[in-house]
C-alpha positions in Angstrom: 2.5 1.1 42.8 6.2 0.9 43.9 7.1 0.0 47.5 8.5 2.9 49.6 10.8 2.6 52.6 10.1 4.5 55.8 12.6 7.3 55.1 10.9 8.0 51.8 7.4 8.4 53.2 5.6 11.6 54.4 2.1 11.3 56.0 0.4 14.7 55.7 -3.1 15.6 56.8 -4.8 18.6 55.1 -6.8 20.7 57.6 -8.6 24.0 57.6 -12.0 25.7 57.8 -14.8 24.5 55.4 -14.4 26.1 52.0 -10.8 27.2 52.5 -9.6 25.3 49.5 -8.3 22.0 50.8 -9.8 19.7 48.1 -8.6 22.1 45.3 -5.1 22.0 46.8 -5.1 18.2 46.8 -6.5 18.1 43.3 -3.7 20.3 41.9 -1.1 18.1 43.8 -2.6 15.0 42.2 -2.5 16.7 38.7 1.1 17.9 39.0 2.3 14.5 40.2 0.6 12.7 37.3 -2.1 10.8 39.2 -4.8 12.6 37.2 -4.6 13.7 33.6 -7.0 16.7 33.9 -7.5 19.2 36.7 -10.8 18.5 38.5 -13.0 21.1 40.1 -15.1 21.0 43.3 -17.9 23.0 41.5 -18.0 20.4 38.7 -17.9 17.5 41.1 -15.0 15.7 39.4 -12.1 15.9 42.0 -10.1 12.9 43.0 -10.8 13.2 46.7 -14.5 14.3 46.7 -16.0 11.2 45.0 -18.9 10.3 47.2 -22.4 11.1 45.8 -23.2 13.3 48.8 -19.9 15.3 48.4 -20.5 15.8 44.7 -24.1 16.9 45.3 -23.2 19.3 48.2 -19.9 20.5 46.9 -17.9 20.0 50.1 -16.0 17.1 51.7 -17.8 14.8 54.1 -15.2 12.1 54.7 -11.4 11.8 54.7 -9.9 10.5 51.5 -6.4 9.4 50.8 -4.3 10.4 47.8 -0.7 9.1 47.6 1.4 11.8 45.7 4.7 10.6 44.3 7.2 13.5 44.4 10.7 12.7 43.2 11.7 9.6 45.1 9.2 10.3 48.0 5.7 9.1 48.6 3.5 11.7 50.3 0.3 10.1 51.7 -2.1 13.0 51.6 -5.2 12.8 53.8 -7.8 15.3 52.7 -10.2 16.0 55.5 -13.6 17.8 55.8 -13.5 21.3 57.3 -17.1 21.5 58.4 -17.6 20.9 62.2 -20.3 18.2 61.7 -17.5 15.9 60.3 -14.8 16.7 62.9 -14.5 12.9 63.6 -13.0 12.4 60.1 -10.3 15.0 60.7 -9.6 13.5 64.1 -9.0 10.0 62.7 -6.8 11.4 59.9 -4.7 13.5 62.4 -4.1 10.4 64.5 -2.5 8.7 61.5 -0.6 11.7 60.1 3.0 12.8 60.9 2.5 16.4 59.8 -0.2 18.8 58.7 -0.8 21.5 56.1 -3.4 24.0 57.5 -5.1 25.8 54.6 -6.2 29.4 55.2 -8.3 31.2 52.6 -6.4 34.3 51.6 -9.7 36.2 51.2 -11.4 35.2 54.4 -8.3 35.1 56.6 -8.0 33.1 59.9 -11.3 31.4 60.7 -12.7 29.2 63.5 -11.7 26.1 61.5 -8.1 27.4 61.3 -8.0 27.6 65.1 -9.6 24.1 65.5 -7.0 22.7 63.0 -4.2 24.2 65.1 -5.7 22.6 68.3 -5.8 19.3 66.6 -2.1 19.6 65.6 -1.3 20.5 69.2 -3.1 17.5 70.5 -1.1 15.1 68.2 2.1 17.2 68.3 2.1 17.5 64.5 4.6 19.7 62.7 2.6 22.1 60.5 2.8 24.5 57.6 0.2 27.2 56.8 -0.7 27.4 53.1 -2.6 30.6 52.2 -4.9 29.7 49.3 -6.8 31.8 46.7 -4.0 34.3 46.2 -5.3 34.9 42.7 -8.4 36.6 44.1 -8.3 40.4 44.1 -8.9 41.0 47.8 -6.8 38.1 49.1 -4.2 39.5 51.7 -1.2 37.4 52.6 0.0 40.1 55.0 -3.2 40.2 57.0 -3.2 36.4 57.3 0.5 36.4 58.6 -0.4 39.2 61.1 -3.4 37.4 62.4 -1.5 34.1 62.8 1.4 35.9 64.5 -1.0 37.6 66.9 -2.5 34.2 67.9 0.5 32.0 67.9 3.5 34.3 68.4 7.0 34.4 67.0 7.0 30.7 65.8 5.0 31.9 62.8 7.6 32.4 60.0 6.8 33.1 56.4 9.2 31.4 54.0 7.6 32.8 50.9 5.7 36.0 50.1 3.7 37.1 47.1 4.5 39.5 44.4 1.4 41.4 43.3 1.0 43.9 40.5 -2.2 45.9 40.1 -3.9 43.6 42.7 -2.9 40.5 40.6 -0.8 37.6 42.0 2.1 37.4 39.5 4.9 35.7 41.5 6.6 35.2 44.8 9.8 35.8 46.8 11.6 32.8 48.3 12.7 34.3 51.7 15.2 31.5 52.4 17.0 32.0 49.0 16.2 35.8 48.8 15.2 35.4 45.2 12.1 36.4 43.2 10.1 34.3 40.7 7.5 35.5 38.2 4.8 33.1 36.9 4.5 32.7 33.1 1.8 30.4 31.6 0.1 29.8 35.0 2.5 27.7 36.9 5.8 28.0 35.0 8.2 30.5 36.4 11.2 32.6 35.6 13.7 34.4 37.9 12.9 38.1 38.5 14.1 41.1 40.5 12.5 41.5 44.0 10.3 44.6 43.7 11.2 47.6 45.9 7.6 47.7 47.3 8.1 44.2 48.7 11.2 45.2 50.7 9.5 46.5 53.9 7.7 43.2 54.7 10.5 41.1 53.1 13.0 42.5 55.6 10.6 41.9 58.5 9.9 38.3 57.4 13.6 37.6 56.8 14.5 38.9 60.2 11.9 36.6 61.8 13.3 33.7 60.0 16.9 34.4 60.9 16.0 34.9 64.6 14.2 31.5 64.6 17.2 29.9 63.0 19.6 31.5 65.5 17.7 30.0 68.4 18.5 26.5 67.3 21.9 26.6 69.1 24.2 28.8 71.1 26.8 28.8 68.4 24.1 30.1 65.9 23.0 32.7 68.4 26.5 34.0 68.8 27.0 34.2 65.0 23.7 36.0 64.6 24.5 38.6 67.2 28.0 38.9 65.7 26.5 39.9 62.4 27.4 36.7 60.5 25.3 35.7 57.5 23.8 32.1 57.6 24.2 30.1 54.4 21.2 28.8 52.5 22.1 25.2 53.5 22.3 26.2 57.2 18.9 27.9 57.1 17.3 24.9 55.4 18.9 22.5 57.9 17.7 24.6 60.9 14.2 24.8 59.3 14.1 21.0 59.0 14.9 20.6 62.7 12.6 23.4 64.0 9.6 22.6 61.8 9.9 18.9 62.9 9.8 19.9 66.6 7.1 22.5 66.1 9.2 25.5 67.2 8.8 27.1 63.7 5.6 27.1 61.8 6.3 28.3 58.2 3.8 30.1 56.0 3.6 29.8 52.3 1.0 30.6 49.6 -0.5 29.8 46.2 -3.4 29.7 43.9 -4.5 26.0 43.5 -6.7 26.4 40.4 -3.8 28.1 38.6 -1.3 25.4 39.9 0.7 28.3 41.4 2.6 27.6 44.6 1.9 23.9 44.6 5.4 22.7 43.4 7.0 24.8 46.2 4.6 23.3 48.8 5.4 19.7 47.6 9.1 20.5 47.8 8.7 21.9 51.3 6.8 18.9 52.5 9.6 16.6 51.3 12.4 18.9 52.6 11.0 20.0 56.0 8.4 17.5 57.2 9.7 14.5 59.1 9.5 10.9 57.8 7.7 8.5 60.2 11.1 7.2 61.5 11.5 10.6 63.2 8.2 10.2 65.0 7.4 8.0 68.0 4.6 5.5 68.5 4.2 3.0 71.4 1.7 0.4 72.5 1.5 -2.3 75.1 2.8 -5.8 74.5 -0.1 -7.8 76.0 2.2 -10.9 76.5 4.9 -9.2 78.5 2.7 -6.3 79.8 5.5 -3.9 78.9 5.5 -0.7 76.8 6.4 -1.6 73.2 8.3 1.2 71.5 7.4 0.5 67.8 8.6 4.0 66.6 8.0 3.0 62.9 11.0 0.7 63.0 10.9 -1.6 60.0 13.2 -4.1 61.7 10.8 -4.8 64.6 7.9 -7.3 64.7 5.0 -6.3 62.4 2.2 -4.3 63.9 -0.3 -1.7 62.7 -3.5 0.1 63.8 -6.7 0.7 62.0 -7.5 4.5 61.9 -10.5 4.4 59.5 -13.0 2.0 58.0 -14.6 2.4 54.6 -17.9 0.5 54.0 -19.4 0.7 50.6 -22.3 -1.4 49.1 -20.4 -1.5 45.8 -16.7 -1.7 46.6 -17.0 -3.5 49.9 -15.3 -3.0 53.2 -11.7 -1.7 53.6 -9.7 -1.2 56.8 -7.3 1.8 56.5 -4.1 1.0 58.4 -0.9 2.7 59.5 2.0 0.3 59.9 3.6 1.0 63.2 6.5 -1.4 62.9 7.9 -4.1 60.6 6.9 -4.7 57.0 3.4 -6.1 56.2 3.1 -8.2 53.0 0.5 -9.9 50.9 -0.4 -13.3 52.4 0.7 -12.3 55.9 -1.3 -13.7 58.8 -2.1 -10.9 61.3 -3.5 -11.2 64.8 -6.3 -8.8 65.8 -5.3 -8.0 69.4 -8.8 -6.5 70.2 -10.8 -9.5 69.0 -8.3 -12.3 69.8 -8.5 -13.7 66.3 -6.1 -14.3 63.4 -6.8 -13.5 59.7 -4.8 -14.0 56.6 -4.4 -11.0 54.3 -5.0 -11.7 50.7 -4.2 -8.3 49.2 -2.9 -4.9 50.4 -3.9 -1.7 48.8 -3.3 2.1 48.8 -6.2 4.3 47.8 -6.0 7.0 45.1 -9.2 8.8 46.1 -11.9 6.2 45.5 -9.6 3.8 43.6 -7.9 0.9 45.5 -4.5 0.1 43.9 -2.7 -3.1 44.8 0.7 -3.1 46.5 3.0 -6.0 47.5 4.0 -4.6 50.9 3.8 -1.7 53.2 6.8 -0.6 55.3 6.7 0.8 58.8 5.1 4.3 58.7 3.2 3.7 55.5 -0.6 4.0 55.1 -2.6 1.5 53.2 -5.7 -0.6 53.3 -6.8 -4.2 53.8 -10.0 -5.5 52.2 -12.7 -7.6 53.9 -11.0 -7.6 57.3 -13.2 -8.6 60.2 -12.1 -5.6 62.3 -13.2 -2.2 63.5 -11.6 1.3 63.6 -9.2 1.5 66.5 -8.3 -2.2 66.4 -4.6 -3.2 66.6 -3.0 -5.8 64.3 0.2 -7.6 65.2 1.7 -11.1 65.4 0.6 -13.6 68.0 4.2 -13.8 69.2 4.3 -10.0 69.8 0.7 -8.9 70.4 0.9 -5.1 70.6 -2.1 -3.0 71.4 -2.2 0.6 70.4 -4.5 3.2 72.0 -8.0 3.8 70.6 -8.5 6.9 68.4 -10.1 9.7 70.4 -13.0 11.2 68.5 -15.6 13.8 69.5 -18.8 12.7 71.3 -22.0 13.3 69.4 -24.6 15.2 71.4 -27.2 16.2 68.7 -29.9 13.6 68.3 -33.2 13.1 66.5 -35.9 10.5 66.3 -35.9 8.3 63.2 -38.3 5.8 61.7 -38.4 3.8 58.5 -40.7 5.5 56.0 -41.9 2.2 54.6 -43.4 -0.4 56.9 -41.3 -3.6 57.2 -38.0 -1.9 56.4 -37.0 -1.4 60.1 -34.4 -4.3 59.9 -32.9 -2.9 56.6 -32.5 0.5 58.2 -30.9 -1.0 61.3 -28.4 -3.0 59.1 -27.6 0.1 57.0 -27.0 2.3 60.1 -24.7 -0.4 61.6 -22.6 -0.2 58.4 -22.5 3.6 58.5 -21.5 3.4 62.2 -18.5 1.3 61.2 -17.3 4.2 59.0 -18.4 7.0 61.2 -17.4 6.9 64.9 -19.4 10.1 65.6 -22.7 8.5 64.7 -24.7 6.3 67.1 -28.2 4.8 66.8 -30.0 4.0 70.0 -33.2 2.1 70.7 -35.1 4.0 73.4 -37.6 1.3 74.4 -39.1 3.4 77.2 -40.4 6.1 74.8 -41.0 3.6 72.0 -38.6 5.5 69.6 -35.3 5.0 67.8 -32.7 7.8 68.1 -29.8 8.7 65.9 -26.9 10.8 67.3 -24.5 12.9 65.3 -22.3 16.0 65.5 -25.0 18.4 64.2 -28.2 18.7 62.2 -26.4 18.7 58.9 -24.6 15.5 59.9 -27.9 13.8 60.6 -29.5 15.0 57.4 -26.5 13.6 55.4 -26.8 10.2 57.1 -30.5 10.1 56.1 -29.5 11.0 52.6 -26.8 8.3 52.5 -29.4 5.7 53.7 -31.5 6.5 50.6 -28.7 6.8 48.0 -26.4 4.1 49.2 -28.7 1.6 50.9 -32.0 2.3 49.2 -34.0 2.8 52.5 -35.8 6.0 53.5 -36.1 7.3 57.1 -38.0 10.2 58.5 -36.3 12.4 61.1 -38.3 14.2 63.7 -38.1 15.8 67.2 -37.5 13.1 69.8 -39.8 12.5 72.8 -38.3 13.5 76.1 -38.2 10.9 78.8 -40.5 12.5 81.4 -41.5 10.7 84.6 -44.6 10.8 86.8 -44.8 11.0 90.6 -47.0 12.3 93.4 -46.6 15.1 95.9 -49.2 14.2 98.5 -50.9 11.1 100.0 -54.1 9.3 99.3 -56.2 6.5 100.7 -58.4 4.4 98.3 -60.7 1.5 98.5 -60.9 -0.6 95.3 -63.1 -3.6 94.6 -63.0 -5.7 91.5 -66.1 -7.9 91.2 -67.3 -9.8 88.1 -70.0 -12.5 87.9 -70.6 -14.3 84.6 -71.9 -17.7 85.5 -69.7 -20.3 87.2 -66.7 -18.9 89.0 -66.7 -15.1 89.3 -63.9 -12.7 90.0 -63.5 -10.9 93.3 -60.6 -8.8 94.7 -60.9 -6.0 97.2 -58.0 -3.8 98.5 -57.7 -0.8 100.7 -54.4 1.1 100.0 -52.5 4.2 101.0 -50.2 6.0 98.5 -47.6 8.5 99.3 -44.2 9.9 98.0 -41.4 7.4 98.8 -38.7 10.0 98.5 -36.7 7.7 96.2 -36.8 8.8 92.5 -34.4 6.1 91.5 -37.0 3.4 92.1 -40.5 3.2 90.6 -42.3 2.1 93.7 -42.0 0.6 97.2 -44.6 -1.9 98.3 -45.5 -2.7 101.8 -48.4 -4.7 103.4 -49.7 -4.2 107.0 -52.8 -6.4 106.7 -54.0 -7.9 110.0 -56.4 -10.7 110.6 -56.1 -12.3 107.2 -58.4 -9.7 105.5 -56.3 -10.4 102.4 -54.7 -13.8 102.3 -50.8 -13.8 102.1 -50.9 -15.7 98.8 -52.5 -12.7 97.1 -49.8 -10.2 98.2 -47.6 -10.9 95.1 -50.6 -10.3 92.8 -51.3 -7.0 94.5 -47.6 -6.0 94.0 -47.7 -7.1 90.4 -50.7 -4.8 89.8 -48.7 -1.9 91.2 -45.6 -2.8 89.2 -47.5 -3.0 85.9 -49.3 0.3 86.6 -45.9 2.1 87.1 -44.8 1.3 83.5 -47.3 3.7 82.0 -48.5 6.3 84.5 -52.1 7.6 84.7 -51.2 11.3 84.2 -49.6 11.2 80.7 -48.5 7.6 80.1 -44.9 8.1 81.3 -43.1 5.8 83.7 -43.9 6.3 87.4 -41.2 6.9 90.0 -41.1 7.6 93.8 -44.4 6.1 94.9 -44.9 4.2 98.2 -47.9 1.8 98.1 -49.2 0.3 101.4 -51.8 -2.5 101.4 -53.5 -2.3 104.8 -56.9 -4.0 104.4 -59.4 -5.6 102.0 -61.5 -8.7 101.7 -61.7 -11.9 99.7 -64.1 -14.5 98.5 -63.2 -18.1 99.2 -64.4 -19.3 95.8 -64.3 -16.2 93.4 -61.0 -14.6 94.5 -58.0 -15.1 92.3 -54.6 -13.6 91.7 -56.0 -12.0 88.5 -58.8 -10.3 90.5 -56.4 -8.9 93.1 -54.0 -7.7 90.5 -56.8 -5.9 88.7 -58.1 -4.4 92.0 -54.6 -3.1 92.8 -54.2 -1.6 89.3 -57.5 0.3 89.8 -56.5 1.4 93.2 -53.2 2.7 91.9 -54.8 4.8 89.1 -57.3 6.3 91.5 -54.9 6.8 94.4 -52.2 8.3 92.1 -54.6 10.9 90.6 -55.8 11.9 94.1 -52.3 12.4 95.4 -51.4 15.6 93.5 -49.7 14.0 90.5 -46.9 15.9 88.7 -44.6 15.4 85.7 -40.9 15.3 86.3 -38.5 16.4 83.5 -35.0 15.3 83.0 -32.3 17.9 83.8 -28.9 17.9 82.2 -25.6 19.2 83.5 -24.3 21.3 80.6 -20.9 22.7 79.9 -20.5 25.3 77.1 -17.0 26.4 76.1 -17.0 29.8 74.2 -14.6 32.6 73.4 -15.0 35.3 76.1 -16.7 37.8 73.8 -19.7 35.4 73.3 -20.3 34.7 77.0 -23.1 37.2 77.3 -25.0 35.9 74.2 -24.7 32.3 75.5 -26.0 33.2 79.0 -28.9 35.1 77.5 -29.8 32.1 75.3 -29.5 29.7 78.3 -32.0 31.9 80.3 -34.5 31.7 77.4 -34.1 27.9 77.5 -34.9 27.7 81.3 -31.3 27.1 82.0 -29.8 27.9 85.5 -26.2 29.1 85.2 -24.1 27.6 88.1 -20.7 29.0 87.3 -18.3 30.5 84.8 -14.6 29.5 84.7 -11.8 30.7 82.3 -9.9 28.0 80.5 -6.8 30.3 80.2 -6.9 30.1 76.4 -9.3 33.0 75.9 -12.4 31.0 76.5 -15.1 30.8 79.2 -16.6 27.5 80.4 -20.2 28.1 81.3 -21.7 25.5 83.6 -25.5 25.2 83.8 -28.4 23.0 84.6 -30.9 22.8 81.8 -34.0 20.8 80.9 -33.2 18.1 78.3 -36.2 19.2 76.3 -34.6 22.6 75.8 -31.4 21.2 74.3 -33.1 20.3 71.0 -31.6 22.4 68.2 -28.9 23.8 70.6 -25.9 22.8 68.4 -27.2 24.9 65.5 -28.1 27.9 67.7 -24.7 27.8 69.5 -22.8 27.7 66.2 -24.9 30.5 64.9 -24.2 32.7 68.0 -20.4 32.0 68.1 -19.5 31.5 64.4 -18.8 27.9 65.1 -16.3 28.4 67.8 -18.6 27.3 70.7 -18.7 23.7 71.8 -20.8 22.0 74.4 -21.2 18.7 76.3 -23.8 17.5 78.7 -24.9 14.5 80.8 -28.1 13.5 82.5 -28.1 14.8 86.1 -31.5 14.2 87.7 -35.3 14.7 87.5 -37.1 17.9 88.6 -40.8 18.9 88.7 -41.8 20.4 85.4 -43.4 23.9 85.4 -47.2 23.9 85.0 -47.2 25.2 81.4 -44.8 22.4 80.4 -46.8 19.8 82.2 -50.1 20.9 80.7 -48.7 21.0 77.2 -47.2 17.6 77.6 -50.4 16.0 78.9 -52.4 17.5 76.1 -49.9 16.3 73.5 -50.0 12.7 74.9 -53.8 12.8 74.9 -53.8 13.7 71.2 -51.3 11.0 70.6 -53.5 8.4 72.3 -56.5 9.6 70.3 
């Protein structure tokens, strides 16, 4: 592939709701630019950007893929992202590397939750954006309704630059609002000039007025001319659009039918004409040597530096680090310094990816996106030179809150599963695996149930290991509410030396649930010799690991050794440790033992209209609502305390109630006494487990 300079590069992320037509749009771009020789189809599983086995099987995108489209003398690095919320981390990584976005809206379904989330992501990274209304060839697609819904949400900055011509509910052409000319499609994507139909005039005049108003606002001189009744030239409108789209003050709307290749050529032209090249964007890091801010700003003349925004790990093609060059020109055989790991590595080859296919390139200029193979680095690492060690900020991705227990289906494959999960975690920053030693279980965290199911499926298809997912055990605790006084004697005679240990102990709540136990001795007169005190404490310590009530760790117990007796020959540390353990079990069960359950502080952010549903559901889950605060964006933040055991399956339920618009986060707060029914059920379950 040819080398492209910074001014001839556009980095564009494709965002939108799941099923809005992002992959079909990218496929038609690839076909028209000559990367593919036949037009693939999501339903047939042969598109350039959905190449993973899971994507082909499920017929939707799971990970971001890159397709470089050569359009004229410009390279457009297209980043096709998943729209489903379980794979939000992929879209977040891609947005961090992009300089502009195309938000795809399904012309039939209109503005959806994924459209709004795409807008929020663009706001976060200050990305210029264009709305592309897809599926205009479908009978009940409505461009007008989409424009109205977008204007209602985002105001006057929404500015259609094309509008459809429909005849008998069929999409037959379009009007270019900038040029005020009509075009009719012949043979799918070929077009001829045509008259603008009279029935289009009402909305055309309205859209044209919006556009001219937006152009007039670019300067005082333009505003004076607009109010003076002057006409702007086509060149003036296009220049103003370039400026206003780049700074986000205008968001144009266009449309097409990807499967018929209609509207795609216009969109590619608009991307090149209106979106900024990387040299018009800013990026800065910290020079760790001088401790000063390093304004890289995609300047090819500065020292070379880059950041890794995504990692691909595949058992067949190997590991690739996807990079965006922040400054300088990176070439084959360069030696790069990894600022995060303090290590240098020589690059043997540079690549760009055409979907799943790595294509070699000689060099990558500032602002370009490419890949390095077999690099000992992670997503978020910064690459630079040792002379100018620049570190860029880590990529901010969503925190996973949904988790399940997993175990290898076949015995002896635990290590294989752990290694495979470590490889998946390199690719997917929203997946974590955790070893919960206390409950003797391994946990896998993800963005939702579907995400976890796909990880399990990937383990089988890619890494040939099978796991079973199940409901995780909750980390209950055991403690006591009252006091007890016990006498425990351990005596064993079996010829020769026997065993003898005798303790009298008091047990009571310590009031400190942070610590398992407090041990005190108030023995007088040497009833128990001092050298056996550590053995008594060890007996208590060991007993707290697995409590007598249901086998959970014990907290908040005070144990006082106040009397006992010993045998000069038969007493031993072992005997006193055993006597103390017996005393603990007896004393604990006599002191009104209870189970404590972990309580989480939960924050749920939902559109105002769903607040009642969310509150009702939280009450069913034994949640206690502590407060409700507006976020001044049309949402309510509900704060509540809720038992951790009730959060299982919450992500699915919340999405179902709110159409995917609700989000939540939580953190462990404290332990509280579990209600009797929960306690009884848990004790019975543990008893069955032991059996």
